[in-house]
N, C-alpha and C positions, 0 to 999 in steps of 0.2 A: 814726869808730871809729878811729884811727892809731894805736898808740903814742909817748910824747912823744917815747922814741930816733930816730924816725923821721922828726921833725918835723911829725909829726900831734899831736893830745889826742881827744879822749873826744867823740863827739855825743852829745847829751843826750837818751834816744830815749826818757826818764818827758816831756819838756815837749810832747812830739807825741800822747799820748797824753790829758793833759789840759787839759779844758775852756778854750774860749775865750771871756770875760763877751761878751756885747753881741751874739754875733752870730745868736743865732735871731731878734730883735727884729730884729735888721736887716733881717733878711730877708723877715722877715713883710710892712716896709714894702716892699719892693720885689715882693712876692708879691698887693699889693693893689694897686698902680702898675697892673701888669701885668694882673689882669683888668679893670681899666677898656677896656682897650688892643681888649681881645676883643670886646667890643659896640663898641667904636670910640668920638672924643673928640667928632664932632661933636653928640650929644645922648650925654651920658655916663649910664648908668647907675649908675652907684657911682663916687657925689661921694666918699666914704670915705674909697676909694685916695689921689684926689686932694690932702688935705684932710693922710693920714696921710704924704704925698710930703714936702708943704710944711714940714707941723712936723716934717719929720724933719731938714730943714737949715737950721731959722731960726733956729741958729750959725750956722752959715756965707754967706760972701760973695757966695752962692745967695739968703741968704731975699729977700728982697726982689722976686724978680724972680719965685720961681718962687711966690711967692705972688700976685702978678698975675698970671701964671699959672693956675694952678688956677682960680685966681677966674673967670676969663674961659670956664677951659673945661666949668667948667659950670657957668655960664650958656646955650653955648655959642655963644660970639660969641670964641674963640680966632682968633687968628692964626701963620702962619710959626713968628715970631719967639716965642709963649706954648711952640708944641712942641719948641721949642730949650729954655726954658729946661728944661720937664721933661723933657728928654731929659737935661741934664750934671744935672739933678737926680740924677736913675735910676743912672746914671754915676757920679756922687761916694757915693752908698750904698754901690753895689759897692766903690768906692774904698777906703771905712773896712774895710768886710768883706776886702779883698786885705791891706791894710796893718797890718789885729792879723793875720792869718796870717802872713803873710810876714816881720814882727816875730819870731813865738814863734817860726820856722823858720830865722830865721838865731838868734837866740838859742841855739837848739839846735847847728847847724851847729860856731858861735865860728869863725865864720867874717868875715873885716871888708867893713866896708859900703862901700859910694862916698857919701864925706860931701857932695859935693857936689849942691844939690837946684838947681842952678840951670840949667833945660834952654833952650834957643834951641831956636827953630823955624825953619826954613824959610817965605823968601814966594811965598806961591801965586800962581798968576794965575791967568785964563779966572774974573772969576766969576760970569757968566752962566751958565756950566757949572753953575757950581755952589750956584746958584740954579736951574736946571730941576731937579735930582735933591733941592734942599730940598722945589720945592714940591710932587716927585710922591708924596715918604715923608709928607708933611703931607696931602696925598689917602687914602693910606694908616690913615694912621691916623685923619683922621675915620673913614673905611668900618669901620676895625679887621677882625679878622682873621676875622670870621665873614663881613665884606662884601664882602671879595674877590670878585671876580671875572675873565676872562679882560681884556676890554678896559682893569679897570685897570691889573689887570700890567701888561700888550702896552705901556701908556704910556710904560715904562719904557728903550725897546726904543731909542730916539731917543739919549735921555739918556744910558745909558752905549755905546753907541758911538761919541759924539763924546769922556766921558770916558775912552774906553781909549787912544783916539788920543792921550792929553794923559800924556806919561811921569809928570810929577805930583801926577797925579791919579789913580795906576793904582790906589792901597790902595781907595779909595774908588771906581774900577770895576771892582776883583774884588768888591770885597762885594755892591756893587748889582746885578752879574752871576748870582755866588750864591744872593742870598737873592730877585730874583725867579724863577730859576729853581725852587727849592723854593717859591717862589709859590700860582706859578703848575701845581704836577706836586698841589695840594691844591685847587684851584679847582674850585667855587665852595664858599668856607668854609663856608656855611646847611650844606654835607651834611656836612663835617668831623665825626667820633666823637670826636673827642681833638684838644686843639689844643697845640701845643707852646712854651707861653705865655710860657717863660723864653727861653729859644732865641730865638724873634724878636723878642722883649721889647730880645736883648740886641743883635740884626742893627739891629734899629731905630733906637734909640736910640746904639749906637756908629754908623754912618753918618749919624745929623742931622748929630752934631757934625762931624763929617769932612768936611760942608757948610759949614766953616768958618774963613774961609781964615787961616792959620798951622797947620794940624792937623798940618802934617807935620814933624816933628822933621827938624835940620840934620843934613846926611852933614858924616863927615874923615875922615879916614881911620888906618889903622891898620899900622906896620912893627913887623917882631917873628919870632919862633917861636910857630908853634900846633899844637898837642901834640892831639888831639885824646882825647873821654873816649867815645863814642860817637854812635849815629846813630838816632832816632828814626824809623820812617816811619810812614808815616798815607797811607788809600787811603780810593775810594770807587769808585763806579762809573765816574765822569768824570771824577776826576784824580787823583793821586799827588802828595806830597810828603814831601821828608827833609829831615828835618833833626837836621844836627849842631852836640851839643854839645863844647867843645872850653875850651883853656886855651892862651888868649896869652901871651907871655912878649915884651913892647914892648921895644924895638933902645936907647931911653935906660936900660935899665936899673930903672926902677921897677916897684914890686909888679905878680905874677902879675894876670889879671884872666878871667873867667868872656865867652865866650861866646858866640855862637851864630852857623849859617851856612843857611841851607835853600835851595830850588830847590822847585817845585813845577809840575809839566808834566799835559797832558790825555792818558787813555787810554782808550784801547777797555774795556769793560770784559770782553773777551775774556781777555783779558793779565790777570794776574793769579799771584802766589805770587813765586817772585824773576826771575819775568822784567821783574816793574818797575825795577825795576834799570838792564833795558838801555832806557827809555826816560830813566831820570833821569842815567844816566853823561855822557853829553856836554852836560849842563849845568854839572857839579862835580865838577873835577879831586877835588875833596876827597876820596869814594868811594874813589875807589883807594888812596891814602892808609891809608884805614881801611883797606880790605881786606891795606893790609901792613904794618900798624903799622908809620908814618914818619909822622912827622913835617912844616909843612911852611912854607918861607919866606915871609913876606908883605914884598910894597913897596910902601908906600903904597896897599892895600889900604881900601878905600873901605868906611864903619862908622858904625856910630851914637856916643853916646856913652850908649842905654843894654843894648850888648855885642851889638848884631845887624849882621852881614859882610851887603854886599850885594854876592855873590859874585860877582867875577871872574876867568875864571883866567890870565885875562895878567897880574895881580900877584900869583900864587904859585908854588909850585914845591915838588916833593918834596924833602923834605930828608932827614936822620937817621932810621934805626932810632928809635921813640918808642913802649915797651906801655904803653897804655892804664895796667893793673893799678898800675905807676908811678908815673904820669903822676897817680894818685887816691893813691896812697900821702904822696908828696915834695911835689908843686907842688899838687896840690886845695885842700889845706886852706890855706894861706894866700894863694889867688883874694880878690884883690874878687869882691865879689858888687854891682853897677852897679845903679843906681837905677831903677827899672823909669817909660816914662813914663805920664803922665797918663790919658790913653785907654786905656793896657794896664792900668791897676791893677786886674781881674778876679779872682775866685780858678780860677777856671778855667784861666785861663793860668801860671795857677805851674806851670814845673816846673825845678827845685834841683839840678844832679850831685850826691847824695855817692858817699863811700864806706864799706861797710859790712862787717864781718867780728866774727867772735866771737857768730854769733847763734847760737841755738837754733832747730829748725825746729818749727814741728806742722802738723797737715796733711800732705795726699797733693798731689797732682801737677795736682789740682781746684780743689785751694783752700788756698793754702800762704800760713803767717804765721812773721813773723817775732819770734822771741822776744828781750829783753834784760833779765836780773834780771826777768824778771816784770811786762816792759814789752812789748809787745804791736805789732808791726808786719803791717798786713794786706795783702801782697802783690798787685799786678794782673797776674798771672798773661796776663789775655783780651787784656793789650794787645801781647805778645809776637808780632812781627808772624812768617810762614808762610813771609818773604822769607827764612832766616837758620836757624843751624843751634841757636840757643838756642831751649831746650822749659820745661816745666814744669817735667819729668822733671829737667833739671835743677839749673833751681835751687832746684828742693825737696829733692837731694843736695849744694847749694852750703856753700861754707867760706867762701867771700865773697865778694860780692857789689857789683856798680856801676850805680846803678839814679838816677833822676830822681822826688822828692818830689813829691806830686801832691796837689791838697786836695778832693776830695768829696765834705763832708759831714759831715769829716776826714782825715788825713793817711795817706796809700797811698803804698809805693811801686812803680814801674817799673823793671824790669829794664831794663843795657841791656847786661848781660852778668857770667858770673860765673866764681867756680872754681872748680872741681869735681873733684873724684878720679876719673877714667881708667884701669883697668889700674894702679892701685898708685902712678897718677905724677897732681900736680896741674896740671887744664887747665883753659885760657881760654876759654871759648865763649861768641861778641860775637853779640849779632843782628846788626849791619851785617859781618855777616864774608864773605858772598856780592856785598857791594856793588859792589863796584868787579871783580867777577871769582872765580871758581872753580876747584879741581877737583875740591873734593866731589860723587860720583855723584850724591845727590841736588841738588843745587846746580845741577849739568851736564843734570842730567835738567828740571828743571822751566824754565833755559834755554832748553832746544833747543824743548822746549814753544811757550814763548813767541814765539819766533823761527817755526816753524809758525805759530803764531798772525798775527804779525804778516807772513806773508807773502803769509797769505792773503787779510787785508785789501788790502794793496796789491794785488793783482790783481783783488777787485773793488772797486777805486777807479780802479786804471785803465781796467775794462774801464765804468763808470758815464760816466767820463770821455770814452772812445772813443763814447759813445751819444753 
């Protein structure tokens, strides 16, 4: 929604409200297969879910393998290789949903997309560890979600510990660690009132495919000027993650590119709100740049072709002032959207930075909708973190918004920052304004509470160690 004379163009919001053909049918295939996983693949009770999955990929290179896997599984004679084929087919169907949604979003934004479809992967060693992980996941699928118990879940502990010790396998290790913990908290499966069918299907299929050699993307380097757009903060009782969305202007003068940098840390459940930044800051100097409204100069920063920066502070230093809204108005419309890695082609992972202005606001701070010439875009104000000054009220009174377009049965906007009027003056309010520290009274109060909570925890830990 940036005027052409400012270097941008109009975003086609109408394309975000038009239906996309075939999505419901594809999702129905996934749901049918996930129903089979509930009771387990040892003696599947709903064979139709297997057949529908095989039919969905009948015109793809997976056709023969998945057809065989569906037949063997229905007969109760499937091995690990057949479960891998089923997992790959499930991911492929979700990939088609992702591609349809993502293509519509690329068309709506009008920004250039990376046309390099070739993706190299790094060679992964430790085949025995991958085989051990695959064996446990196969046992899990045979039992089904209703058949999980503590003995089955505890069988993953030794495998996860060994995987965590291998840096090249860290992605699989972390996924399995969180998955196993979630399953353990739900045991016994037979007593579950509600099974998170799609979520567990997502985690199982992704983990299964990650056990194949060469699933990790190859890492290159990035050199240039990084211009932050905003930060998305995610948290639950035991962990927190900050994901920074930004544009990098490469040193070689090629087109600017969208990138992401994130850091995940464990956290005690007593530290919430703005106190979470204290846990994240030591691992990501980029958070300071966001608070101070500055760019960062990168030299040889590790990164993937998909736009993920594997952040290491030694490859970055603070640069000149860089206003996020100026970046959004001038640089973002020209930024190249990277291709998405095959394993990341899932609609839940879509988070595309956009800049919007010239909209009207419907509803109140509890349910905000932006309208553009009769087209409506729902705003997810419940995604705004409590660890910053941005509030639903500020979004409801805004005149411009920098956010992420997501998809959850339809396109939705997650605000990262807004421009609003405060005392007759246009003011920018950022969700990550307190990331690197703050003098804001509310932020200072929350930080102090977190500091006190951390001190109490350290004292208690010290007592336990002394005993």
